C-alpha beads as a LAMMPS data file, in Angstrom:
LAMMPS data file: protein, C-alpha beads

235 atoms
234 bonds

1 atom types
1 bond types

-500.0 500.0 xlo xhi
-500.0 500.0 ylo yhi
-500.0 500.0 zlo zhi

Masses

1 110.0

Atoms # bond

1 1 1 -237.476 444.245 91.058
2 1 1 -236.125 447.091 93.078
3 1 1 -239.398 447.366 94.973
4 1 1 -239.418 443.655 95.803
5 1 1 -235.865 443.858 97.178
6 1 1 -236.779 446.733 99.508
7 1 1 -239.809 444.811 100.815
8 1 1 -237.632 441.807 101.594
9 1 1 -235.129 443.945 103.515
10 1 1 -237.878 445.532 105.611
11 1 1 -239.307 442.103 106.460
12 1 1 -235.870 440.908 107.622
13 1 1 -235.412 443.944 109.815
14 1 1 -238.821 443.362 111.482
15 1 1 -238.052 439.680 112.119
16 1 1 -234.702 440.581 113.727
17 1 1 -236.401 443.154 115.992
18 1 1 -239.042 440.636 117.137
19 1 1 -236.383 438.048 117.904
20 1 1 -234.408 440.535 120.015
21 1 1 -237.529 441.411 122.035
22 1 1 -238.306 437.744 122.553
23 1 1 -234.780 437.097 123.871
24 1 1 -234.990 439.979 126.374
25 1 1 -238.357 438.735 127.640
26 1 1 -237.034 435.198 128.142
27 1 1 -234.145 436.316 130.393
28 1 1 -234.535 434.961 134.018
29 1 1 -235.869 437.478 136.563
30 1 1 -236.595 440.152 134.012
31 1 1 -240.420 440.119 134.024
32 1 1 -242.218 442.936 135.877
33 1 1 -244.453 440.422 137.706
34 1 1 -241.492 438.517 139.146
35 1 1 -239.766 441.712 140.273
36 1 1 -242.942 442.924 141.962
37 1 1 -243.415 439.585 143.738
38 1 1 -239.872 439.624 145.091
39 1 1 -240.287 443.202 146.377
40 1 1 -243.596 442.346 148.069
41 1 1 -242.078 439.320 149.835
42 1 1 -239.133 441.353 151.128
43 1 1 -241.442 444.144 152.347
44 1 1 -243.710 441.661 154.142
45 1 1 -240.742 439.993 155.843
46 1 1 -239.373 443.377 156.984
47 1 1 -242.771 444.487 158.321
48 1 1 -243.211 441.228 160.240
49 1 1 -239.738 441.541 161.767
50 1 1 -240.421 445.123 162.852
51 1 1 -243.757 444.152 164.433
52 1 1 -242.197 441.215 166.311
53 1 1 -239.394 443.437 167.599
54 1 1 -241.889 446.063 168.777
55 1 1 -243.935 443.457 170.657
56 1 1 -240.827 442.061 172.338
57 1 1 -239.599 445.510 173.402
58 1 1 -242.961 446.556 174.918
59 1 1 -243.382 443.454 177.081
60 1 1 -243.097 444.429 180.766
61 1 1 -242.765 442.183 183.829
62 1 1 -245.845 441.779 186.020
63 1 1 -245.786 444.181 188.974
64 1 1 -245.591 442.567 192.416
65 1 1 -247.812 443.176 195.435
66 1 1 -246.802 446.380 197.211
67 1 1 -248.031 448.995 199.676
68 1 1 -249.551 452.346 198.750
69 1 1 -246.624 454.553 199.714
70 1 1 -248.674 457.700 199.099
71 1 1 -251.051 456.690 201.883
72 1 1 -248.188 455.799 204.225
73 1 1 -246.620 459.205 203.601
74 1 1 -249.671 460.823 205.237
75 1 1 -248.714 459.330 208.611
76 1 1 -246.455 461.811 210.374
77 1 1 -248.079 464.938 208.917
78 1 1 -249.740 467.529 211.140
79 1 1 -253.403 468.458 210.785
80 1 1 -252.623 471.618 208.789
81 1 1 -250.291 469.680 206.484
82 1 1 -253.003 467.095 205.860
83 1 1 -255.532 469.809 205.070
84 1 1 -253.092 471.249 202.540
85 1 1 -252.521 467.825 200.977
86 1 1 -255.985 466.227 201.293
87 1 1 -258.449 469.091 201.543
88 1 1 -260.758 470.237 204.324
89 1 1 -262.227 468.035 207.055
90 1 1 -265.574 466.482 206.109
91 1 1 -266.301 464.345 209.188
92 1 1 -265.001 463.228 212.578
93 1 1 -265.538 459.974 214.513
94 1 1 -264.448 458.237 217.686
95 1 1 -261.799 455.581 217.016
96 1 1 -260.666 452.551 219.002
97 1 1 -258.547 453.533 221.966
98 1 1 -260.606 456.652 222.642
99 1 1 -259.059 458.951 220.038
100 1 1 -260.680 461.106 217.376
101 1 1 -260.416 460.349 213.670
102 1 1 -260.872 462.948 210.930
103 1 1 -261.938 462.364 207.328
104 1 1 -260.650 464.726 204.628
105 1 1 -262.233 465.724 201.322
106 1 1 -259.537 464.090 199.188
107 1 1 -258.196 461.690 201.779
108 1 1 -258.243 457.913 201.694
109 1 1 -261.110 455.815 203.038
110 1 1 -259.855 455.632 206.640
111 1 1 -259.976 458.277 209.370
112 1 1 -256.768 460.094 210.311
113 1 1 -256.545 459.681 214.070
114 1 1 -255.158 461.618 217.025
115 1 1 -255.207 460.755 220.700
116 1 1 -257.881 462.625 222.603
117 1 1 -255.175 464.351 224.630
118 1 1 -253.659 465.773 221.426
119 1 1 -256.684 467.925 220.647
120 1 1 -256.548 471.673 221.117
121 1 1 -259.016 472.749 223.810
122 1 1 -257.739 476.308 223.843
123 1 1 -256.260 475.921 227.303
124 1 1 -254.353 473.461 229.401
125 1 1 -256.703 470.970 230.988
126 1 1 -256.404 469.679 234.527
127 1 1 -257.083 466.107 235.579
128 1 1 -260.470 467.191 236.860
129 1 1 -261.394 468.727 233.518
130 1 1 -261.038 465.486 231.636
131 1 1 -261.251 465.794 227.859
132 1 1 -264.665 467.213 226.966
133 1 1 -265.979 466.063 223.587
134 1 1 -269.047 467.774 222.057
135 1 1 -271.943 465.300 221.915
136 1 1 -275.622 465.479 221.024
137 1 1 -278.518 464.374 223.257
138 1 1 -277.948 460.766 222.142
139 1 1 -274.300 460.829 223.141
140 1 1 -273.025 460.915 219.568
141 1 1 -270.041 463.004 218.566
142 1 1 -270.887 466.345 216.953
143 1 1 -268.352 466.305 214.119
144 1 1 -268.583 469.991 213.206
145 1 1 -267.896 471.064 216.787
146 1 1 -265.142 468.628 217.735
147 1 1 -261.797 470.166 218.738
148 1 1 -259.017 470.018 216.139
149 1 1 -255.559 468.575 216.836
150 1 1 -252.810 470.830 218.131
151 1 1 -250.853 472.274 215.241
152 1 1 -247.523 470.665 216.185
153 1 1 -248.865 467.143 216.848
154 1 1 -248.543 464.749 213.874
155 1 1 -251.075 462.125 212.842
156 1 1 -249.590 458.760 213.829
157 1 1 -252.318 456.396 212.631
158 1 1 -255.067 455.890 210.065
159 1 1 -258.024 453.739 211.096
160 1 1 -260.430 451.452 209.248
161 1 1 -258.957 451.853 205.766
162 1 1 -260.307 449.811 202.843
163 1 1 -257.804 447.141 201.813
164 1 1 -257.889 448.450 198.231
165 1 1 -256.373 451.722 199.459
166 1 1 -253.517 449.959 201.258
167 1 1 -252.300 447.435 198.669
168 1 1 -251.153 448.067 195.077
169 1 1 -250.544 445.814 192.068
170 1 1 -253.077 443.161 193.031
171 1 1 -256.597 441.914 192.493
172 1 1 -258.873 440.765 195.277
173 1 1 -258.994 438.352 196.951
174 1 1 -255.332 437.400 197.354
175 1 1 -253.625 434.966 199.726
176 1 1 -252.835 436.606 203.044
177 1 1 -249.412 434.927 203.033
178 1 1 -248.519 436.897 199.870
179 1 1 -247.915 439.855 202.178
180 1 1 -244.768 438.111 203.435
181 1 1 -243.275 438.424 199.943
182 1 1 -243.141 442.232 200.186
183 1 1 -239.617 443.316 201.067
184 1 1 -239.463 444.741 204.587
185 1 1 -242.455 442.839 205.994
186 1 1 -241.862 440.958 209.272
187 1 1 -243.532 439.777 212.505
188 1 1 -246.571 438.330 210.725
189 1 1 -249.425 436.967 212.850
190 1 1 -252.417 435.413 211.099
191 1 1 -256.068 434.606 211.796
192 1 1 -256.510 435.531 215.429
193 1 1 -260.023 436.133 216.694
194 1 1 -261.321 439.347 215.175
195 1 1 -262.729 442.245 217.160
196 1 1 -265.034 443.521 214.401
197 1 1 -264.791 440.953 211.578
198 1 1 -264.115 437.190 211.725
199 1 1 -260.335 437.291 211.881
200 1 1 -257.548 439.647 212.848
201 1 1 -254.008 439.511 211.411
202 1 1 -251.003 441.793 211.767
203 1 1 -247.498 442.499 210.562
204 1 1 -244.803 445.178 210.568
205 1 1 -243.333 447.048 207.614
206 1 1 -240.524 449.568 208.047
207 1 1 -241.805 452.126 210.606
208 1 1 -245.415 450.907 210.542
209 1 1 -247.591 448.290 212.173
210 1 1 -250.650 446.971 210.301
211 1 1 -253.720 445.387 211.871
212 1 1 -256.130 443.737 209.415
213 1 1 -259.720 442.726 210.160
214 1 1 -260.914 440.220 207.550
215 1 1 -263.726 437.684 207.022
216 1 1 -261.896 434.956 205.087
217 1 1 -259.307 433.114 207.167
218 1 1 -256.750 432.730 204.358
219 1 1 -257.605 435.586 201.995
220 1 1 -257.588 439.372 201.969
221 1 1 -260.678 440.589 200.162
222 1 1 -261.767 444.095 199.238
223 1 1 -263.999 444.208 202.333
224 1 1 -261.027 443.852 204.709
225 1 1 -260.383 446.852 206.969
226 1 1 -256.935 447.962 208.070
227 1 1 -255.482 450.160 210.806
228 1 1 -251.955 451.490 210.248
229 1 1 -249.868 452.830 213.133
230 1 1 -246.492 454.482 213.225
231 1 1 -244.175 452.300 215.287
232 1 1 -243.696 455.083 217.856
233 1 1 -247.345 454.682 218.948
234 1 1 -246.477 451.425 220.730
235 1 1 -243.079 452.418 222.097

Bonds

1 1 1 2
2 1 2 3
3 1 3 4
4 1 4 5
5 1 5 6
6 1 6 7
7 1 7 8
8 1 8 9
9 1 9 10
10 1 10 11
11 1 11 12
12 1 12 13
13 1 13 14
14 1 14 15
15 1 15 16
16 1 16 17
17 1 17 18
18 1 18 19
19 1 19 20
20 1 20 21
21 1 21 22
22 1 22 23
23 1 23 24
24 1 24 25
25 1 25 26
26 1 26 27
27 1 27 28
28 1 28 29
29 1 29 30
30 1 30 31
31 1 31 32
32 1 32 33
33 1 33 34
34 1 34 35
35 1 35 36
36 1 36 37
37 1 37 38
38 1 38 39
39 1 39 40
40 1 40 41
41 1 41 42
42 1 42 43
43 1 43 44
44 1 44 45
45 1 45 46
46 1 46 47
47 1 47 48
48 1 48 49
49 1 49 50
50 1 50 51
51 1 51 52
52 1 52 53
53 1 53 54
54 1 54 55
55 1 55 56
56 1 56 57
57 1 57 58
58 1 58 59
59 1 59 60
60 1 60 61
61 1 61 62
62 1 62 63
63 1 63 64
64 1 64 65
65 1 65 66
66 1 66 67
67 1 67 68
68 1 68 69
69 1 69 70
70 1 70 71
71 1 71 72
72 1 72 73
73 1 73 74
74 1 74 75
75 1 75 76
76 1 76 77
77 1 77 78
78 1 78 79
79 1 79 80
80 1 80 81
81 1 81 82
82 1 82 83
83 1 83 84
84 1 84 85
85 1 85 86
86 1 86 87
87 1 87 88
88 1 88 89
89 1 89 90
90 1 90 91
91 1 91 92
92 1 92 93
93 1 93 94
94 1 94 95
95 1 95 96
96 1 96 97
97 1 97 98
98 1 98 99
99 1 99 100
100 1 100 101
101 1 101 102
102 1 102 103
103 1 103 104
104 1 104 105
105 1 105 106
106 1 106 107
107 1 107 108
108 1 108 109
109 1 109 110
110 1 110 111
111 1 111 112
112 1 112 113
113 1 113 114
114 1 114 115
115 1 115 116
116 1 116 117
117 1 117 118
118 1 118 119
119 1 119 120
120 1 120 121
121 1 121 122
122 1 122 123
123 1 123 124
124 1 124 125
125 1 125 126
126 1 126 127
127 1 127 128
128 1 128 129
129 1 129 130
130 1 130 131
131 1 131 132
132 1 132 133
133 1 133 134
134 1 134 135
135 1 135 136
136 1 136 137
137 1 137 138
138 1 138 139
139 1 139 140
140 1 140 141
141 1 141 142
142 1 142 143
143 1 143 144
144 1 144 145
145 1 145 146
146 1 146 147
147 1 147 148
148 1 148 149
149 1 149 150
150 1 150 151
151 1 151 152
152 1 152 153
153 1 153 154
154 1 154 155
155 1 155 156
156 1 156 157
157 1 157 158
158 1 158 159
159 1 159 160
160 1 160 161
161 1 161 162
162 1 162 163
163 1 163 164
164 1 164 165
165 1 165 166
166 1 166 167
167 1 167 168
168 1 168 169
169 1 169 170
170 1 170 171
171 1 171 172
172 1 172 173
173 1 173 174
174 1 174 175
175 1 175 176
176 1 176 177
177 1 177 178
178 1 178 179
179 1 179 180
180 1 180 181
181 1 181 182
182 1 182 183
183 1 183 184
184 1 184 185
185 1 185 186
186 1 186 187
187 1 187 188
188 1 188 189
189 1 189 190
190 1 190 191
191 1 191 192
192 1 192 193
193 1 193 194
194 1 194 195
195 1 195 196
196 1 196 197
197 1 197 198
198 1 198 199
199 1 199 200
200 1 200 201
201 1 201 202
202 1 202 203
203 1 203 204
204 1 204 205
205 1 205 206
206 1 206 207
207 1 207 208
208 1 208 209
209 1 209 210
210 1 210 211
211 1 211 212
212 1 212 213
213 1 213 214
214 1 214 215
215 1 215 216
216 1 216 217
217 1 217 218
218 1 218 219
219 1 219 220
220 1 220 221
221 1 221 222
222 1 222 223
223 1 223 224
224 1 224 225
225 1 225 226
226 1 226 227
227 1 227 228
228 1 228 229
229 1 229 230
230 1 230 231
231 1 231 232
232 1 232 233
233 1 233 234
234 1 234 235
């Protein structure tokens, strides 16, 4: 009898324990799966918000058409200053107007030009002397023998520059009238008869005058060639 009573008590205790466990499991939000799901949803939402914020913060406005100010800063430098900045001379050519243009090792595509009277002949020339330029038997300039500019005379123009070296923040071709949108541009003249290519256009910008030779009447393509002069050249 005593043994039977003990067995009954143990059975009751086990039933009470199972009921308590069942009640805990049935409580809302208490299962491990539900807790994990809620955590995953919150994490995903936070990650998405962070990614969206990052994308918004890194968006930059499209750059507008502009001039290559580094190239323009070369105009006004002396020959020795250009050698220091752009490297040694690699070639010399005759340029329109009778001057001499020099190409530098690390210079831009155009020739840096001086008037023929600004070259250093080692002495003062008289009217009768003229301005002797070393030429070969075919009348072509001998680049390695040509006189260099006087040390105190600045370069005031760059001739026959590729359009890609003059303009920044653009792709070619672009509408020639887009140039008017650059702050400081004025006195625009378009599509006159070209001297070397089909058309010639021009405009002023700050202290510079630009002359563009181009083949398309309304577009500036990568094959356009540009001369840039300091305004004092025409004063």
